[in-house]
PDB file of N, CA, C and O in Angstrom:
ATOM      1  N   MET A   1     -24.805  12.213   4.538  1.00  0.00           N
ATOM      2  CA  MET A   1     -23.610  11.048   4.372  1.00  0.00           C
ATOM      3  C   MET A   1     -23.588  10.238   3.117  1.00  0.00           C
ATOM      4  O   MET A   1     -24.646   9.756   2.713  1.00  0.00           O
ATOM      5  N   LYS A   2     -22.426  10.039   2.439  1.00  0.00           N
ATOM      6  CA  LYS A   2     -22.052   9.134   1.623  1.00  0.00           C
ATOM      7  C   LYS A   2     -21.877   7.706   1.674  1.00  0.00           C
ATOM      8  O   LYS A   2     -21.098   7.048   2.364  1.00  0.00           O
ATOM      9  N   LEU A   3     -22.732   7.336   0.829  1.00  0.00           N
ATOM     10  CA  LEU A   3     -22.591   5.606   0.995  1.00  0.00           C
ATOM     11  C   LEU A   3     -21.236   4.786   0.418  1.00  0.00           C
ATOM     12  O   LEU A   3     -20.768   3.792   0.974  1.00  0.00           O
ATOM     13  N   ILE A   4     -20.806   5.279  -0.566  1.00  0.00           N
ATOM     14  CA  ILE A   4     -19.611   4.965  -0.927  1.00  0.00           C
ATOM     15  C   ILE A   4     -18.197   6.034  -0.990  1.00  0.00           C
ATOM     16  O   ILE A   4     -18.166   7.096  -1.612  1.00  0.00           O
ATOM     17  N   ARG A   5     -17.498   5.671  -0.489  1.00  0.00           N
ATOM     18  CA  ARG A   5     -16.161   6.727  -0.055  1.00  0.00           C
ATOM     19  C   ARG A   5     -15.181   5.762  -0.694  1.00  0.00           C
ATOM     20  O   ARG A   5     -15.362   4.549  -0.794  1.00  0.00           O
ATOM     21  N   ILE A   6     -13.834   6.625  -1.229  1.00  0.00           N
ATOM     22  CA  ILE A   6     -12.545   6.013  -1.399  1.00  0.00           C
ATOM     23  C   ILE A   6     -11.797   6.698  -0.188  1.00  0.00           C
ATOM     24  O   ILE A   6     -11.905   7.855   0.219  1.00  0.00           O
ATOM     25  N   LYS A   7     -11.057   5.724   0.248  1.00  0.00           N
ATOM     26  CA  LYS A   7     -10.196   6.407   1.565  1.00  0.00           C
ATOM     27  C   LYS A   7      -8.498   6.210   0.826  1.00  0.00           C
ATOM     28  O   LYS A   7      -8.297   5.420  -0.096  1.00  0.00           O
ATOM     29  N   ARG A   8      -7.627   6.903   1.311  1.00  0.00           N
ATOM     30  CA  ARG A   8      -6.181   6.391   1.332  1.00  0.00           C
ATOM     31  C   ARG A   8      -5.536   6.462   2.454  1.00  0.00           C
ATOM     32  O   ARG A   8      -5.537   7.484   3.140  1.00  0.00           O
ATOM     33  N   LYS A   9      -4.916   5.390   2.765  1.00  0.00           N
ATOM     34  CA  LYS A   9      -4.137   5.329   4.062  1.00  0.00           C
ATOM     35  C   LYS A   9      -2.636   4.863   4.008  1.00  0.00           C
ATOM     36  O   LYS A   9      -2.416   4.132   3.042  1.00  0.00           O
ATOM     37  N   THR A  10      -1.732   5.069   4.678  1.00  0.00           N
ATOM     38  CA  THR A  10      -0.137   4.731   4.844  1.00  0.00           C
ATOM     39  C   THR A  10       0.332   4.275   5.744  1.00  0.00           C
ATOM     40  O   THR A  10       0.748   5.053   6.603  1.00  0.00           O
ATOM     41  N   LYS A  11       0.459   3.008   5.927  1.00  0.00           N
ATOM     42  CA  LYS A  11       1.103   2.362   7.129  1.00  0.00           C
ATOM     43  C   LYS A  11       2.444   2.194   6.422  1.00  0.00           C
ATOM     44  O   LYS A  11       2.689   2.493   5.253  1.00  0.00           O
ATOM     45  N   THR A  12       3.674   1.409   7.764  1.00  0.00           N
ATOM     46  CA  THR A  12       4.695   1.055   7.541  1.00  0.00           C
ATOM     47  C   THR A  12       4.809  -0.386   7.639  1.00  0.00           C
ATOM     48  O   THR A  12       4.484  -1.027   8.639  1.00  0.00           O
ATOM     49  N   GLU A  13       5.346  -0.942   6.427  1.00  0.00           N
ATOM     50  CA  GLU A  13       5.559  -2.367   6.404  1.00  0.00           C
ATOM     51  C   GLU A  13       6.614  -2.924   6.001  1.00  0.00           C
ATOM     52  O   GLU A  13       7.300  -2.303   5.188  1.00  0.00           O
ATOM     53  N   ARG A  14       7.053  -4.277   6.460  1.00  0.00           N
ATOM     54  CA  ARG A  14       8.329  -4.474   6.137  1.00  0.00           C
ATOM     55  C   ARG A  14       8.397  -5.752   4.857  1.00  0.00           C
ATOM     56  O   ARG A  14       7.974  -6.906   4.924  1.00  0.00           O
ATOM     57  N   ARG A  15       8.905  -5.237   4.019  1.00  0.00           N
ATOM     58  CA  ARG A  15       8.964  -5.713   2.705  1.00  0.00           C
ATOM     59  C   ARG A  15      10.596  -6.125   2.512  1.00  0.00           C
ATOM     60  O   ARG A  15      11.573  -5.669   3.105  1.00  0.00           O
ATOM     61  N   TYR A  16      10.503  -7.385   1.229  1.00  0.00           N
ATOM     62  CA  TYR A  16      11.912  -7.896   0.924  1.00  0.00           C
ATOM     63  C   TYR A  16      12.197  -7.901  -0.454  1.00  0.00           C
ATOM     64  O   TYR A  16      11.528  -8.535  -1.269  1.00  0.00           O
ATOM     65  N   THR A  17      13.433  -7.027  -0.806  1.00  0.00           N
ATOM     66  CA  THR A  17      13.568  -6.988  -2.220  1.00  0.00           C
ATOM     67  C   THR A  17      15.020  -7.780  -2.602  1.00  0.00           C
ATOM     68  O   THR A  17      15.910  -7.973  -1.774  1.00  0.00           O
ATOM     69  N   LYS A  18      15.064  -8.098  -3.679  1.00  0.00           N
ATOM     70  CA  LYS A  18      15.963  -9.041  -4.158  1.00  0.00           C
ATOM     71  C   LYS A  18      17.517  -8.262  -3.952  1.00  0.00           C
ATOM     72  O   LYS A  18      18.557  -8.795  -3.566  1.00  0.00           O
ATOM     73  N   LYS A  19      17.316  -6.967  -4.309  1.00  0.00           N
ATOM     74  CA  LYS A  19      18.571  -6.062  -4.635  1.00  0.00           C
ATOM     75  C   LYS A  19      19.030  -5.509  -3.109  1.00  0.00           C
ATOM     76  O   LYS A  19      20.170  -5.318  -2.685  1.00  0.00           O
ATOM     77  N   MET A  20      17.609  -5.305  -2.376  1.00  0.00           N
ATOM     78  CA  MET A  20      18.291  -4.125  -1.218  1.00  0.00           C
ATOM     79  C   MET A  20      18.023  -5.039   0.257  1.00  0.00           C
ATOM     80  O   MET A  20      18.389  -4.778   1.403  1.00  0.00           O
ATOM     81  N   GLY A  21      17.399  -5.965  -0.165  1.00  0.00           N
ATOM     82  CA  GLY A  21      17.270  -6.932   1.230  1.00  0.00           C
ATOM     83  C   GLY A  21      15.887  -6.442   2.141  1.00  0.00           C
ATOM     84  O   GLY A  21      15.054  -5.756   1.548  1.00  0.00           O
ATOM     85  N   MET A  22      15.734  -6.670   3.068  1.00  0.00           N
ATOM     86  CA  MET A  22      14.701  -6.093   4.015  1.00  0.00           C
ATOM     87  C   MET A  22      14.782  -4.704   4.046  1.00  0.00           C
ATOM     88  O   MET A  22      15.851  -4.096   3.988  1.00  0.00           O
ATOM     89  N   LEU A  23      13.318  -4.010   4.164  1.00  0.00           N
ATOM     90  CA  LEU A  23      13.062  -2.633   3.864  1.00  0.00           C
ATOM     91  C   LEU A  23      11.979  -2.762   4.991  1.00  0.00           C
ATOM     92  O   LEU A  23      11.262  -3.721   5.275  1.00  0.00           O
ATOM     93  N   SER A  24      12.095  -1.207   5.687  1.00  0.00           N
ATOM     94  CA  SER A  24      10.784  -1.074   6.293  1.00  0.00           C
ATOM     95  C   SER A  24      10.260   0.438   5.499  1.00  0.00           C
ATOM     96  O   SER A  24      10.911   1.471   5.651  1.00  0.00           O
ATOM     97  N   ILE A  25       9.370   0.400   4.897  1.00  0.00           N
ATOM     98  CA  ILE A  25       8.683   1.341   3.880  1.00  0.00           C
ATOM     99  C   ILE A  25       7.499   1.649   4.238  1.00  0.00           C
ATOM    100  O   ILE A  25       6.752   0.896   4.862  1.00  0.00           O
ATOM    101  N   PRO A  26       7.233   2.782   3.872  1.00  0.00           N
ATOM    102  CA  PRO A  26       5.339   3.416   3.653  1.00  0.00           C
ATOM    103  C   PRO A  26       4.601   2.733   2.506  1.00  0.00           C
ATOM    104  O   PRO A  26       4.956   2.741   1.328  1.00  0.00           O
ATOM    105  N   VAL A  27       3.672   2.222   2.949  1.00  0.00           N
ATOM    106  CA  VAL A  27       2.752   1.225   1.824  1.00  0.00           C
ATOM    107  C   VAL A  27       1.347   2.061   1.681  1.00  0.00           C
ATOM    108  O   VAL A  27       0.512   1.811   2.551  1.00  0.00           O
ATOM    109  N   THR A  28       1.098   2.743   0.973  1.00  0.00           N
ATOM    110  CA  THR A  28      -0.191   3.453   0.585  1.00  0.00           C
ATOM    111  C   THR A  28      -1.289   2.634   0.218  1.00  0.00           C
ATOM    112  O   THR A  28      -1.247   2.225  -0.942  1.00  0.00           O
ATOM    113  N   TYR A  29      -2.329   2.264   0.954  1.00  0.00           N
ATOM    114  CA  TYR A  29      -3.684   1.423   0.253  1.00  0.00           C
ATOM    115  C   TYR A  29      -4.642   2.334   0.019  1.00  0.00           C
ATOM    116  O   TYR A  29      -4.973   3.066   0.951  1.00  0.00           O
ATOM    117  N   ILE A  30      -5.201   2.452  -1.120  1.00  0.00           N
ATOM    118  CA  ILE A  30      -6.396   2.838  -1.559  1.00  0.00           C
ATOM    119  C   ILE A  30      -7.485   2.178  -1.639  1.00  0.00           C
ATOM    120  O   ILE A  30      -7.433   1.466  -2.643  1.00  0.00           O
ATOM    121  N   LYS A  31      -8.796   2.012  -0.882  1.00  0.00           N
ATOM    122  CA  LYS A  31      -9.721   1.269  -0.481  1.00  0.00           C
ATOM    123  C   LYS A  31     -10.727   1.673  -0.766  1.00  0.00           C
ATOM    124  O   LYS A  31     -10.664   2.902  -0.787  1.00  0.00           O
ATOM    125  N   LYS A  32     -12.100   1.160  -1.123  1.00  0.00           N
ATOM    126  CA  LYS A  32     -13.412   1.325  -1.457  1.00  0.00           C
ATOM    127  C   LYS A  32     -14.023   1.246  -0.423  1.00  0.00           C
ATOM    128  O   LYS A  32     -13.922   0.100   0.016  1.00  0.00           O
ATOM    129  N   HIS A  33     -14.816   2.094   0.415  1.00  0.00           N
ATOM    130  CA  HIS A  33     -15.312   1.706   1.861  1.00  0.00           C
ATOM    131  C   HIS A  33     -17.282   2.072   1.392  1.00  0.00           C
ATOM    132  O   HIS A  33     -17.717   3.078   0.831  1.00  0.00           O
ATOM    133  N   VAL A  34     -17.891   1.125   1.770  1.00  0.00           N
ATOM    134  CA  VAL A  34     -19.264   1.352   1.570  1.00  0.00           C
ATOM    135  C   VAL A  34     -19.946   1.245   3.106  1.00  0.00           C
ATOM    136  O   VAL A  34     -19.858   0.272   3.856  1.00  0.00           O
ATOM    137  N   LEU A  35     -20.634   2.483   3.365  1.00  0.00           N
ATOM    138  CA  LEU A  35     -20.808   2.570   4.673  1.00  0.00           C
ATOM    139  C   LEU A  35     -20.161   2.376   5.913  1.00  0.00           C
ATOM    140  O   LEU A  35     -20.549   1.816   6.939  1.00  0.00           O
ATOM    141  N   GLY A  36     -19.101   2.944   5.629  1.00  0.00           N
ATOM    142  CA  GLY A  36     -17.489   2.940   6.510  1.00  0.00           C
ATOM    143  C   GLY A  36     -16.913   1.684   6.623  1.00  0.00           C
ATOM    144  O   GLY A  36     -15.943   1.625   7.379  1.00  0.00           O
ATOM    145  N   VAL A  37     -17.343   0.424   5.935  1.00  0.00           N
ATOM    146  CA  VAL A  37     -17.154  -0.973   5.885  1.00  0.00           C
ATOM    147  C   VAL A  37     -15.753  -0.949   4.893  1.00  0.00           C
ATOM    148  O   VAL A  37     -15.981  -0.337   3.850  1.00  0.00           O
ATOM    149  N   PRO A  38     -14.773  -1.321   4.962  1.00  0.00           N
ATOM    150  CA  PRO A  38     -14.015  -1.409   3.666  1.00  0.00           C
ATOM    151  C   PRO A  38     -14.299  -2.701   2.777  1.00  0.00           C
ATOM    152  O   PRO A  38     -14.215  -3.784   3.357  1.00  0.00           O
ATOM    153  N   VAL A  39     -14.549  -2.693   1.752  1.00  0.00           N
ATOM    154  CA  VAL A  39     -14.854  -3.535   0.623  1.00  0.00           C
ATOM    155  C   VAL A  39     -13.602  -4.258  -0.043  1.00  0.00           C
ATOM    156  O   VAL A  39     -13.399  -5.471   0.006  1.00  0.00           O
ATOM    157  N   LYS A  40     -12.741  -3.249  -0.719  1.00  0.00           N
ATOM    158  CA  LYS A  40     -12.134  -3.717  -1.755  1.00  0.00           C
ATOM    159  C   LYS A  40     -10.896  -2.970  -1.722  1.00  0.00           C
ATOM    160  O   LYS A  40     -11.166  -1.776  -1.594  1.00  0.00           O
ATOM    161  N   THR A  41      -9.617  -3.181  -1.786  1.00  0.00           N
ATOM    162  CA  THR A  41      -8.692  -2.844  -2.205  1.00  0.00           C
ATOM    163  C   THR A  41      -8.481  -2.574  -3.564  1.00  0.00           C
ATOM    164  O   THR A  41      -8.509  -3.482  -4.394  1.00  0.00           O
ATOM    165  N   LEU A  42      -8.237  -1.206  -3.913  1.00  0.00           N
ATOM    166  CA  LEU A  42      -8.300  -0.716  -5.439  1.00  0.00           C
ATOM    167  C   LEU A  42      -6.956  -0.722  -6.003  1.00  0.00           C
ATOM    168  O   LEU A  42      -6.705  -1.049  -7.163  1.00  0.00           O
ATOM    169  N   TYR A  43      -6.079  -0.337  -5.112  1.00  0.00           N
ATOM    170  CA  TYR A  43      -4.623   0.007  -5.290  1.00  0.00           C
ATOM    171  C   TYR A  43      -3.606   0.002  -4.339  1.00  0.00           C
ATOM    172  O   TYR A  43      -3.988   0.464  -3.264  1.00  0.00           O
ATOM    173  N   LYS A  44      -2.432  -0.362  -4.359  1.00  0.00           N
ATOM    174  CA  LYS A  44      -1.675  -0.198  -3.147  1.00  0.00           C
ATOM    175  C   LYS A  44      -0.168   0.066  -3.991  1.00  0.00           C
ATOM    176  O   LYS A  44      -0.014  -0.368  -5.133  1.00  0.00           O
ATOM    177  N   TYR A  45       0.771   0.738  -3.357  1.00  0.00           N
ATOM    178  CA  TYR A  45       1.837   1.288  -3.846  1.00  0.00           C
ATOM    179  C   TYR A  45       2.812   1.678  -2.813  1.00  0.00           C
ATOM    180  O   TYR A  45       2.519   1.630  -1.619  1.00  0.00           O
ATOM    181  N   ARG A  46       4.067   2.097  -3.277  1.00  0.00           N
ATOM    182  CA  ARG A  46       5.062   2.180  -2.421  1.00  0.00           C
ATOM    183  C   ARG A  46       6.317   3.127  -2.810  1.00  0.00           C
ATOM    184  O   ARG A  46       7.036   2.657  -3.692  1.00  0.00           O
ATOM    185  N   GLN A  47       6.650   4.253  -2.343  1.00  0.00           N
ATOM    186  CA  GLN A  47       7.536   5.194  -2.912  1.00  0.00           C
ATOM    187  C   GLN A  47       9.028   4.414  -2.535  1.00  0.00           C
ATOM    188  O   GLN A  47       9.106   3.788  -1.478  1.00  0.00           O
ATOM    189  N   THR A  48      10.106   4.488  -3.391  1.00  0.00           N
ATOM    190  CA  THR A  48      11.408   4.322  -3.346  1.00  0.00           C
ATOM    191  C   THR A  48      12.378   5.284  -2.796  1.00  0.00           C
ATOM    192  O   THR A  48      12.158   6.494  -2.840  1.00  0.00           O
ATOM    193  N   TYR A  49      13.199   4.899  -2.399  1.00  0.00           N
ATOM    194  CA  TYR A  49      14.426   5.950  -1.769  1.00  0.00           C
ATOM    195  C   TYR A  49      14.550   7.182  -2.968  1.00  0.00           C
ATOM    196  O   TYR A  49      14.532   8.334  -2.533  1.00  0.00           O
ATOM    197  N   TYR A  50      14.627   7.064  -3.892  1.00  0.00           N
ATOM    198  CA  TYR A  50      14.815   7.840  -4.883  1.00  0.00           C
ATOM    199  C   TYR A  50      13.599   8.707  -5.642  1.00  0.00           C
ATOM    200  O   TYR A  50      13.774   9.400  -6.644  1.00  0.00           O
ATOM    201  N   GLY A  51      12.245   8.503  -4.895  1.00  0.00           N
ATOM    202  CA  GLY A  51      11.167   9.083  -5.277  1.00  0.00           C
ATOM    203  C   GLY A  51      10.104   8.625  -6.129  1.00  0.00           C
ATOM    204  O   GLY A  51       8.968   9.095  -6.191  1.00  0.00           O
ATOM    205  N   GLU A  52      10.617   7.591  -6.826  1.00  0.00           N
ATOM    206  CA  GLU A  52       9.680   6.992  -7.869  1.00  0.00           C
ATOM    207  C   GLU A  52       8.511   6.321  -7.199  1.00  0.00           C
ATOM    208  O   GLU A  52       8.538   6.321  -5.968  1.00  0.00           O
ATOM    209  N   MET A  53       7.483   5.744  -7.804  1.00  0.00           N
ATOM    210  CA  MET A  53       6.335   4.982  -7.341  1.00  0.00           C
ATOM    211  C   MET A  53       6.701   3.703  -8.143  1.00  0.00           C
ATOM    212  O   MET A  53       7.234   3.545  -9.241  1.00  0.00           O
ATOM    213  N   LYS A  54       6.178   2.756  -7.104  1.00  0.00           N
ATOM    214  CA  LYS A  54       6.215   1.424  -7.498  1.00  0.00           C
ATOM    215  C   LYS A  54       4.918   0.582  -7.134  1.00  0.00           C
ATOM    216  O   LYS A  54       4.213   1.049  -6.239  1.00  0.00           O
ATOM    217  N   GLU A  55       4.641  -0.265  -7.559  1.00  0.00           N
ATOM    218  CA  GLU A  55       3.545  -0.989  -7.027  1.00  0.00           C
ATOM    219  C   GLU A  55       4.065  -2.169  -6.487  1.00  0.00           C
ATOM    220  O   GLU A  55       5.068  -2.793  -6.829  1.00  0.00           O
ATOM    221  N   CYS A  56       3.084  -2.442  -5.412  1.00  0.00           N
ATOM    222  CA  CYS A  56       3.768  -3.417  -4.154  1.00  0.00           C
ATOM    223  C   CYS A  56       3.874  -4.826  -4.974  1.00  0.00           C
ATOM    224  O   CYS A  56       4.744  -5.479  -4.397  1.00  0.00           O
ATOM    225  N   ARG A  57       3.438  -5.450  -5.901  1.00  0.00           N
ATOM    226  CA  ARG A  57       3.485  -6.518  -6.516  1.00  0.00           C
ATOM    227  C   ARG A  57       4.892  -6.837  -6.824  1.00  0.00           C
ATOM    228  O   ARG A  57       5.115  -8.002  -7.153  1.00  0.00           O
ATOM    229  N   HIS A  58       5.925  -5.972  -6.773  1.00  0.00           N
ATOM    230  CA  HIS A  58       7.454  -6.202  -7.511  1.00  0.00           C
ATOM    231  C   HIS A  58       7.987  -6.401  -6.198  1.00  0.00           C
ATOM    232  O   HIS A  58       9.214  -6.445  -6.287  1.00  0.00           O
ATOM    233  N   CYS A  59       7.516  -6.568  -4.774  1.00  0.00           N
ATOM    234  CA  CYS A  59       8.337  -6.930  -3.954  1.00  0.00           C
ATOM    235  C   CYS A  59       7.435  -7.976  -2.884  1.00  0.00           C
ATOM    236  O   CYS A  59       6.231  -7.918  -2.633  1.00  0.00           O
ATOM    237  N   GLU A  60       8.281  -8.769  -2.452  1.00  0.00           N
ATOM    238  CA  GLU A  60       7.467  -9.881  -1.319  1.00  0.00           C
ATOM    239  C   GLU A  60       7.079  -9.281  -0.067  1.00  0.00           C
ATOM    240  O   GLU A  60       7.557  -8.204   0.291  1.00  0.00           O
ATOM    241  N   LEU A  61       6.216  -9.936   0.635  1.00  0.00           N
ATOM    242  CA  LEU A  61       6.196  -9.570   1.767  1.00  0.00           C
ATOM    243  C   LEU A  61       7.108 -10.326   3.005  1.00  0.00           C
ATOM    244  O   LEU A  61       7.539 -11.463   2.811  1.00  0.00           O
ATOM    245  N   ALA A  62       7.335  -9.697   4.130  1.00  0.00           N
ATOM    246  CA  ALA A  62       8.748 -10.305   4.884  1.00  0.00           C
ATOM    247  C   ALA A  62       7.849 -11.323   5.673  1.00  0.00           C
ATOM    248  O   ALA A  62       6.631 -11.238   5.828  1.00  0.00           O
ATOM    249  N   ARG A  63       8.687 -12.301   6.142  1.00  0.00           N
ATOM    250  CA  ARG A  63       7.916 -13.284   6.920  1.00  0.00           C
ATOM    251  C   ARG A  63       8.951 -13.226   8.308  1.00  0.00           C
ATOM    252  O   ARG A  63       8.703 -13.922   9.293  1.00  0.00           O
TER     253      ARG A  63
END
């Protein structure tokens, strides 16, 4: 059994952007797990309608 693993998980979130308004988009999280417990989020990104990858810090969470 490995002690440290890197896992990737995709879930749908509601995000708000100034240009397009409210969006329901898949967001991919890459997390570090130690003994099966998530420790740190290394990176999160989303894919646009045009296929390009963007970081999630460019759009705000919806309320």
